[in-house]
Legacy VTK file of the C-alpha trace (Angstrom):
# vtk DataFile Version 3.0
C-alpha trace
ASCII
DATASET POLYDATA
POINTS 176 float
37.176 -14.070 27.440
36.575 -14.749 31.096
36.484 -18.426 31.850
38.389 -19.425 28.717
41.256 -21.764 29.554
43.548 -23.904 27.532
45.424 -25.697 30.353
48.476 -27.923 30.179
46.984 -31.307 30.935
45.957 -31.525 34.571
42.738 -33.311 35.489
41.161 -36.716 35.302
40.991 -38.822 32.195
37.525 -38.915 30.676
36.343 -41.517 28.182
38.804 -43.791 26.374
41.390 -41.113 25.716
43.858 -41.080 28.619
46.602 -38.942 27.162
46.521 -35.387 25.975
45.423 -32.365 27.926
42.261 -31.231 29.589
40.617 -28.214 28.008
38.151 -26.005 29.838
36.225 -23.417 27.831
34.097 -20.482 29.049
33.280 -22.207 32.348
30.878 -24.386 30.339
32.676 -27.500 29.075
35.707 -29.633 29.860
37.129 -32.282 27.543
40.388 -34.045 26.803
42.134 -32.978 23.617
44.388 -35.502 21.846
48.133 -34.956 22.346
50.163 -32.466 20.309
47.243 -30.399 19.040
47.916 -26.683 18.533
45.464 -24.457 20.425
44.557 -20.818 19.931
41.669 -18.433 20.407
40.061 -16.765 17.389
37.332 -14.168 17.334
34.219 -14.543 15.190
31.497 -11.882 15.220
32.955 -10.510 18.445
32.856 -13.867 20.255
35.861 -15.968 21.320
36.185 -19.296 19.517
38.535 -22.029 20.755
40.448 -23.400 17.771
42.539 -26.569 17.684
44.600 -28.144 14.901
45.923 -31.729 14.864
49.545 -32.567 14.127
50.340 -33.605 10.541
49.488 -35.649 8.561
45.898 -35.138 9.768
44.283 -31.973 8.503
41.324 -29.919 9.554
40.374 -27.544 12.334
38.315 -28.186 15.475
36.358 -25.157 16.688
34.372 -24.768 19.902
31.826 -22.204 21.065
29.532 -22.329 24.079
26.266 -20.783 25.157
23.903 -20.674 28.117
20.213 -20.149 27.403
17.490 -19.400 29.935
14.308 -21.238 28.884
11.298 -19.169 27.840
8.183 -19.709 29.985
6.363 -21.872 27.405
9.399 -23.814 26.086
9.066 -26.968 28.161
11.789 -25.939 30.593
15.460 -26.714 30.143
14.745 -30.154 28.651
12.489 -28.612 25.993
15.013 -25.860 25.266
17.853 -28.375 24.879
15.758 -30.539 22.567
14.819 -27.526 20.432
18.451 -26.366 20.259
19.609 -29.865 19.276
16.982 -30.184 16.547
17.857 -26.765 15.102
21.556 -27.629 15.307
21.222 -30.657 13.001
19.514 -28.471 10.364
16.686 -30.801 9.368
15.717 -28.758 6.301
19.227 -28.038 4.988
19.951 -30.304 2.023
23.716 -29.938 2.567
23.460 -31.692 5.956
23.272 -35.422 6.545
24.012 -38.155 9.078
21.876 -36.341 11.657
21.316 -37.755 15.128
19.915 -36.405 18.391
20.373 -38.625 21.449
20.018 -38.449 25.209
23.258 -38.503 27.193
23.639 -40.676 30.307
23.724 -37.505 32.461
20.247 -36.499 31.238
21.642 -34.049 28.713
21.599 -34.207 24.931
24.086 -34.811 22.119
23.353 -33.900 18.508
25.511 -34.666 15.474
25.446 -33.830 11.800
27.747 -33.710 8.809
27.608 -30.963 6.195
29.283 -30.521 2.823
29.908 -26.910 1.869
31.719 -24.753 -0.627
33.536 -22.003 1.278
34.888 -19.340 -1.082
35.541 -21.945 -3.775
36.930 -24.549 -1.341
34.945 -27.756 -0.972
34.800 -28.654 2.731
33.193 -31.257 4.942
32.053 -30.140 8.396
31.432 -32.572 11.240
29.233 -30.985 13.910
28.421 -31.866 17.525
26.305 -30.153 20.175
26.311 -31.355 23.762
24.091 -29.792 26.373
22.771 -30.220 29.881
20.637 -28.528 32.520
22.862 -26.461 34.776
20.989 -24.621 37.521
17.856 -24.162 35.408
19.780 -22.989 32.332
20.535 -24.878 29.100
24.345 -25.017 28.917
25.681 -26.118 25.523
28.999 -26.648 23.784
29.071 -26.697 19.988
32.032 -28.338 18.262
32.838 -28.412 14.558
35.615 -30.018 12.558
36.198 -28.516 9.122
38.141 -30.646 6.645
39.059 -29.936 3.053
36.769 -32.309 1.122
39.798 -33.920 -0.501
40.907 -35.158 2.949
37.499 -36.507 3.949
37.905 -40.277 4.169
41.703 -40.097 4.487
42.914 -42.674 7.030
44.664 -40.131 9.277
41.602 -37.869 9.243
39.266 -40.774 9.996
41.389 -41.691 13.032
41.426 -38.057 14.159
37.626 -37.802 13.810
37.233 -40.972 15.878
39.399 -39.472 18.635
37.433 -36.216 18.546
34.093 -38.039 18.642
35.279 -39.988 21.711
36.486 -36.772 23.380
33.223 -34.926 22.727
31.074 -37.830 23.908
33.119 -37.920 27.134
33.083 -34.116 27.581
31.506 -32.688 30.710
29.153 -29.732 30.726
30.042 -27.644 33.783
LINES 1 177
176 0 1 2 3 4 5 6 7 8 9 10 11 12 13 14 15 16 17 18 19 20 21 22 23 24 25 26 27 28 29 30 31 32 33 34 35 36 37 38 39 40 41 42 43 44 45 46 47 48 49 50 51 52 53 54 55 56 57 58 59 60 61 62 63 64 65 66 67 68 69 70 71 72 73 74 75 76 77 78 79 80 81 82 83 84 85 86 87 88 89 90 91 92 93 94 95 96 97 98 99 100 101 102 103 104 105 106 107 108 109 110 111 112 113 114 115 116 117 118 119 120 121 122 123 124 125 126 127 128 129 130 131 132 133 134 135 136 137 138 139 140 141 142 143 144 145 146 147 148 149 150 151 152 153 154 155 156 157 158 159 160 161 162 163 164 165 166 167 168 169 170 171 172 173 174 175
């Protein structure tokens, strides 16, 4: 897990959120997590996954993975690779997904979002998904965030506020 850090709150404020702590993950992304969130590292398919849980009464789990992809010769360079990754991320042919967007970021990077309703082992869940990416030294550097909520909590006032905070934090995140 080299490069994985869950620091105590040093660093500049980014975006609207000015309290909480700065999180750096895999030397790829830095963002500000809302205050009082529990942080841990899980492993999925042999890869470290940053996992964060909000304080009650909000529910759900925020997960973060990162990747760096070297563009193939005929892919349109880093910009083409980022666009392709963003389009695949929003799952255009998956009927469970909706509310898909792919936008340019002010730094020349990309942000993609989608929402997906699933049934995980008999549990109805709603997943909110974000991908942010940028060109870093000729490589597509991306951070992929997901918030999984029990479907029964989707639309709950505390969860809606939490999702708004997370959306702000992700939009203000920096790709390193």
